[in-house]
N, C-alpha and C positions, 0 to 999 in steps of 0.2 A: 404541453399537449403534443403527442406524436404527430408527425406529418410524413406523408408518404415519400418514397425516393428509391433510387437505385440501390442495389446491394453494396455494402461497404465492409472492408475488413478493418477490425481493430487489431493492432499488432503491438504487444507489450514485450519488448526484448529485454530480458534480464540477464544477469551474470550467469545464472544456473539454469533457468528455464525460460522458454518463450511461449507466451499465450497467444492463440489466434482465435478470434471470434468474428463470424460473418453475420451481419444483420441486414435485413431489408425492411421496407415499410410498405404498408398497404392497408386500406380500409381503416385509416385512422389509428393504426397500432404499429408497434414495432415487432418484428418477428425473426426468429432464428432462421437463417437460410441454410445453415448446415450445422453439424455437430462441432461444438467447441473443442479445440485441440490444444494440448500442452505438450511441447517437445523440449528435449534437453538442448540448451544452447551449446554449441561447440565449445569444449573446454578451453580456458585461457584466451578466449576471443575478446574479453572485456576487461579493462583495467580502470578502476574508479569510474565505472558506468560509461566508459568511452570504448567504442568498438575499435579494435586494433587491427582486425582483418575483415574489412567489409565484404570482400569477395567470398570468404569462407562462410561467414554468417549468412550472406545472401543466398548462397548455393544451398545451405542446409534448409533455410526457409522455403526456398523454391521446391525442393524435394518433398518437404512435408506437405506443402499445398498439393502437389501432384498426387501423392499417396492418398490424400483425403478427398480427392476429387473437387477441390476448391478452385474455381476458374476466375472468381472476381479479382481484378487487379487494382482497383481503387482502394487506397489504404490511408488510415489515420494512425500514426505511430506516436510514441512518447519518448521523452528524454527525462532523466532524473539525475540524482546524485548531488554532491556539494562542491566537488573540486573544480567543475567546469561550468556550473550553472548556479546562479544566484537569483532568487525571486523574493521580493519583499513587498508588504504594504507599507508605503511610506506617506507621511502627511506633508503637504505643501500648502501655501496660502491659495486661497480661491483665486483662479486666474482663467483666462480665455485658452482655447485650444492652442492658438499660436504661441501664447506665452508658456504654456505647459510643454510644448515641443521643445522650446529653447531651454527651459529649465531642466528637462530630463537629460539633455545633452551634457549639461554641466553637473548633474547630480549622480551620474553613473558611477564615477570613479571611487567615491566614498563608500559605495556599497559592495565592491567586489574585491576578492582576495588575489585576483590576478591582473596583469597588465590591462589597461583599457585600449588595447590595440587588437585588431582582428577579432572583434566581438560583434554578436548580433544582439540588438536591443529591441525590446517591445515594452509598451506601457499602455495602460487603460485606466481612465478614471472610474471609480467605484460610485455607483448611485444607489444609496440605500434608501428604501421607502420611509424609514423612520428618522432619516437625518434631519437635524435642525437647520432649517433654511437660513438662519442668521449666523451659523458657525463661521469663523473666519478662515478655517482650513478645509481641505478636501483630501480625501484618500485616493491613492493612485497605486495601482498594481504595476511594479516594475520588474521586468525579467531581463537578465543578461546572460548570454551563453557564449562560450568560446566557439568561434567559427569552425575550428577543426572538428570539434565534436559533432556540430550539426552536419558538416560536410560528410564525415565518415558514416553518420547514421543514414543520410540520403543515399550515399553510395551503396550501402547494404540493401536498402530497399530496392534501388535499381537493379542490383545484381539478382535479386529475387524476381525480377520481371514485374515489379509493382510500380504503380503511379501514385506518389504521395500527394494527398489532398491537403494535409496539414500536419504540423508537428505540435503535439499537445503535451501536457505534463500530468504526471500521475495523480496528484490530489485532486485536480479538477475533473479528471476522467472518473475517479472513483466516486466523487461527489455526484456527478451526473448519473451514474449507474445505480446508485443507491437512494439518493435524496431527490434530485430534480425530476426523475422520471415518475416519481410517486408524490408529485407536488401537492396534490389535494390532501394526502394524509400527513405530509411532512411540514406543510406550511405552519409557521409560528413555532416550530420546534427548534431546539439547538442540539445538534448532533455531533458527536465526536467520532470520527472514522479513524481507526488505528490500522495502518497498512504495514504489516510486518513482512518485509521482504527479506532477501538474502543478506544484504549488507547494511540496509537502512530501514528504520521504521519512521514512517511519516505520520505525525500526529496532526490531524486535520480537524477543525472545528467549523461547521457550516451552521450559520444562524439565519433562520427563515429563508432558506433556499439560496443564500448568498455565502460563498467561501469567505470566512472571516479570519482564519488563523491556520497556519500550517508550521509546524516545527519538526525538521528531520533530526533524528538522533541515531548515532552509530551503534545501536544495540538491536540486534535482529536475529534472524534464523541461524546465520552462520556463527553467532555468538554462542547459541545454545549448542550447536554442533561441536565447536571448539571445546566447550566446557566438558562435554561428554567424552571427547577424544583424549583430553588430559586426564580425566578421571579413570578411564578404562585402558589408557596407553594404546590406542589403536589409530589407524590412519583415518583421514577425513571421510572417506566413502563408508567405512564401516561404522564410524561415529554417527553419520547421518541415518544409516540403517537402524542403528540402535535407537535413535530419537524417533524415527517413524514407527518402529514396532513396539517400543517400551515406554515411551513418555506418555504418562497418564497423570497429568497435573491435578492435584486436589481430588483425585479419584478415590472412591470407596471410603470416604472419610479420613484418608490419610492426611497428615499435616501439609498445608499449602504454604507456599512462600508468603511471608508477611513482612512488609516493609516496616521500618521504624521511622516515625512514630506509628502507633496502631492504626487501624483502618478507620477512615473518617468518610462520611457521606459527601462525596464530591458533587452529587447531584442537587444538593441544597446549599443554602448560603452557609459559608464556613464560619468557624470561630474567628477571633481576631487574627488577621494575617501576620505571618512572620516577616522579618525583614525582606524587602523586595529582592528578587533575584533577577538580574538583567540577563535574559537569555540571548538576545540578539541585538539589542540596541534599538530595533524597530520591530514592529509585529511583522511576522513573516507568513508567507503564503507561497503557492506556486501558481504561476500564470500559464495560461493556455499557450500558448505558442504551438535381464536376469542378474541379481546383485550378489556380491560376495557376502559370505556369512561371518559375522563377528562372533567370538566366543561368548557364551553366557557365563557371567561371573557366578561362581559357586558359592552358596551360603556357607558360612563357617561351620555350621553344625550339620550340614547335609551329608549323609553317608554316600559312599561311592555306589553308583548304580549303573547299569546299562542304559544306553539311549532309550528314551521313551517316546511313545507316539501320543501321549496324553495331550489334551488341549492345554494351552499355555496356562490358563488360570489354575489348573490342577497341579502345576509343576512348581514345587517350592523354590527351585533355582530361578525359574522365571520371575516369581514374585520378588526374590532378592534382587535380581537384575533390574526389575522395574523400580524398586526402592532406591537402588544406587543411581539409576538414571535421574530419577526425580531430585534426588539430593544434590547431584552434580549441576543440574541446571537452576537450582534454587536461587543462588546469588545473582545469576543473570536476570531472571525474572523479577527478582526483588529490585534491581537496579532499573529495569524497564518501567515497572510500576511507579517507582520513585520519579522517574522522568515524566511520566504521565501526569502524576500529581503536580509537579512543578509547572508543567505546561498549562494545566487547567486553572491553577492559581494565578499564573501570570495572565491568562486570558481574562480571568474574572476581575482582576484589578483594573482592567481596561473597559470592562463592560458591566459595571455596576453590580457586581456579584451575581450575575444572572445564572440560572440553573442550567445544567447539562441534562437533557431529558433522556438520552440513551447513547450508549457506545456500540459501534459496529466494527467487528474485527474482520479484516480481509488480508490477502497475501498468503504466501506459502506457510508462513509461521502461524497463521490462524488455524491451520489444520492440526496443530499439536494438541492432542486429546485433553480436554479439561481446561484450557487456557482461558476460555470464555467465563467458566465458573469462577476461576481464581481472580481474574480482573474485576468481574462483577462483585465478588465478595469483598475484595479489598478497596474498592472504590465507592461502594454503595450505589452504583449506577447500574440500571438494567443493561446488560451486555449480551450481545448476540452475534452470531456469525452472519456475515454478509451473504445475501442471495440476490445477485444482480438480475436473475431471470424471473423474479417474482411478479414483474409487470411486462414481461415479454412473452409474446405468443410462441408456442412451439408444438409443432405436429409430433405426435408420439413416434412416428417413423424417423424423425430426425434425431431425437434424444429423449431419454426417459426423465421424468422429474427427479428420480433418485440420483441419476448421473449429474444432473445439473446442480443439485444441492451439494453433492460431494465436490464438484469442480468449481463451484461458485466463487469461493474466497479467492482462489488463485487466478481466476479469469475475470475478476471485477474491473480491473483497469482496462483490459482489452475491450470488454463490453462497453464501458463508457467512452472509449475512443471510437468505436464503430458507430455509436449513436450521436456523435458530436453534432451533426447537421440534421439530425432526425427529431430534435426537440425544438420547440419554439423558444 
């Protein structure tokens, strides 16, 4: 249930784009205080999700806030990635708070790929309503981050003139914006949220409003861009433009990427499972804590012609380019869907083969035309694009519903960050 409060910024700093959402609370609802904004993150300012120049990033954010008339300085931001942050759900024997505190101090090192020095640790027991009271074990969310990463993040916020209220993580923020705010409709459902970022895709499963599983995979928007760049032999910025303009996956009845084996309905109980695949060793999750023009490939049989002003669908060269783009990204999309299947199978083996009721796509990669249709067809699960503003009040003078639908997937995490303390 929403509760009132001061306006708060949600700030999602990515390697390519930064999303800013300002929310306020009043009269029992959450409302947009200003128009959501997506800005370009200064290039080469992040390496492995770690900010390398906090001053430059902070200055760019500060200027963006000024240009958009955003004066709120209270902010909740997020960290992500795999090289400097590890978050897991781990099982330990039932114990008291004092015993758990001591156990977590000794349990950290076996979970992290970096030295257990200069780190920030957080943990929290998970209380599930349907848990067996007699079970000998308990689930604990454990998060470990390298201190340098957190310090650089906070320095960037301070350089932007912002006052950080909390550092959150992306899967929890996305879950909050899509599931928890719609608690009445989502109660009892199991929802998979696929956050396709620039460098990482987070596969998150939320069961009955509680985060149950997150697995990051290194197949994301930049993977599609690289595949296009290699196929067309163009630089990254032009490959990105080709992706945005011509990638229409599964459109118009054209063949869509199909993993092997053939599609199976992941939303229902599966056939006998294959040999178990150990993804992590533990269940994983995340704890809160004007453009250059690329050449259009000419179809082999197309005659030479003067430049045309026809609309794109009427140009055979455009159709050929669209097919070439689709073919170039097919292996990447096939691999992503395969990883989604593996993650769902892994989750089901731990949760009595329970159904997945829906898939929600968010992140910049979710805006690739037709990707929702392809994933829905290949998994047999109802798949939709995320709209974090479906349950948020918005005056038409702030932003139109069309704008919010278009920008929704890429601002989902920022929206969930801003509402962190606005939900019971």
